[in-house]
C-alpha positions as CSV (number, residue, x, y, z in Angstrom):
1,R,-8.4,-9.1,10.4
2,A,-10.1,-6.1,12.0
3,P,-7.9,-3.2,12.9
4,P,-7.7,-1.9,16.5
5,A,-10.8,-0.1,17.6
6,T,-9.6,3.5,16.9
7,Y,-7.8,2.6,13.6
8,A,-9.0,2.4,10.0
9,K,-7.6,-0.3,7.7
10,I,-6.4,0.2,4.2
11,H,-5.8,-3.0,2.2
12,V,-3.6,-2.7,-1.0
13,D,-2.8,-5.1,-3.8
14,A,-1.3,-5.1,-7.3
15,G,-2.0,-7.1,-10.4
16,V,-0.3,-7.6,-13.8
17,R,-2.2,-8.1,-17.0
18,T,0.3,-9.2,-19.6
19,R,-2.0,-9.5,-22.5
20,R,-3.1,-5.9,-22.4
21,G,0.4,-4.6,-21.5
22,G,-0.4,-3.0,-18.1
23,A,-0.6,-3.3,-14.4
24,A,-2.8,-1.9,-11.7
25,V,-2.5,-1.1,-8.1
26,A,-5.4,-0.4,-5.8
27,G,-6.3,0.3,-2.2
28,A,-9.5,0.4,-0.2
29,G,-10.0,2.1,3.2
30,I,-12.4,0.7,5.8
31,A,-13.2,1.5,9.5
32,R,-16.2,-0.6,10.4
33,L,-17.6,0.7,7.1
34,F,-16.3,1.6,3.6
35,L,-14.5,4.9,3.5
36,G,-13.1,5.1,0.0
37,S,-10.9,3.5,-2.6
38,S,-8.2,4.3,-5.1
39,A,-6.8,2.7,-8.2
40,L,-3.9,3.4,-10.5
41,V,-3.1,1.9,-13.9
42,I,0.6,1.7,-14.7
43,L,2.2,0.9,-18.0
44,G,5.7,-0.5,-18.5
45,I,6.4,-1.9,-15.0
46,W,6.2,-5.7,-14.7
47,D,8.1,-6.4,-11.4
48,P,5.5,-7.7,-8.9
49,A,7.5,-6.3,-5.9
50,T,7.8,-2.9,-7.4
51,L,4.1,-2.9,-8.2
52,E,3.2,-3.9,-4.6
53,A,5.5,-1.1,-3.3
54,M,3.6,1.3,-5.5
55,A,0.3,-0.1,-4.1
56,C,1.5,0.7,-0.6
57,R,2.5,4.2,-1.7
58,E,-1.0,4.6,-3.1
59,G,-2.5,3.3,0.1
60,I,-0.7,6.0,2.1
61,A,-2.0,8.6,-0.4
62,L,-5.5,7.2,0.1
63,G,-5.2,7.6,3.9
64,E,-4.0,11.2,3.4
65,D,-6.8,11.9,0.9
66,L,-9.4,10.5,3.4
67,N,-7.8,12.5,6.2
68,I,-7.2,9.3,8.2
69,Q,-4.6,9.8,10.9
70,R,-4.4,6.3,12.3
71,F,-4.6,3.2,10.1
72,V,-3.3,-0.2,9.4
73,L,-2.0,-0.7,5.9
74,S,-2.2,-4.4,4.9
75,S,-0.6,-6.1,1.9
76,D,-0.1,-9.7,0.9
77,C,3.6,-9.0,-0.1
78,K,5.9,-10.1,2.7
79,Q,9.0,-8.8,0.8
80,V,7.7,-5.2,0.5
81,I,6.4,-5.0,4.0
82,G,9.7,-6.2,5.2
83,D,11.6,-3.7,3.1
84,I,9.4,-0.9,4.5
85,A,10.1,-2.0,8.0
86,K,13.9,-2.2,7.4
87,G,14.2,0.8,5.0
88,N,15.9,-1.6,2.6
89,Q,17.5,-0.3,-0.5
90,G,16.9,-2.1,-3.8
91,P,15.3,-1.7,-7.2
92,Y,12.4,0.2,-5.8
93,E,14.3,2.1,-3.0
94,A,12.8,5.5,-4.0
95,I,9.3,4.2,-3.5
96,I,10.1,2.7,-0.1
97,M,11.7,6.0,1.0
98,K,8.6,7.9,-0.1
99,I,6.4,5.5,1.8
100,I,8.5,5.9,4.9
101,S,8.6,9.7,4.7
102,R,4.8,10.1,4.0
103,S,3.8,7.7,6.7
104,S,6.1,9.1,9.5
105,P,3.7,11.9,10.5
106,L,0.8,9.4,10.6
107,S,0.1,6.6,13.0
108,C,0.5,3.9,10.4
109,T,1.2,0.3,10.9
110,F,2.2,-2.1,8.1
111,T,1.0,-5.7,8.2
112,I,1.0,-8.8,6.0
113,E,-2.3,-10.5,5.2
114,S,-2.6,-13.4,2.9
115,R,-5.4,-13.4,0.3
């Protein structure tokens, strides 16, 4: 889905590669054209929801790095987007709180988009 006319869109996702012992989170920013991307390799974390939360945090950082003030951040993880909206506590509470604090000065909307 396209973002509103004056907004960019950052799509994030996470993946686990058990054979090689690692995981990766990534985000890409677009606003009618490609603006940039980011990727992060993580060792020792296997929980998909934690990795998706880390991907959302990386998406916020990407928006900041690209100096985007208004954007839609989309993820395919309903649980994490719900936890961000509610400020839920849980095993990745510190990541959720960081996302909330870093996104509050921005005009950032979180959405769920299936693959």
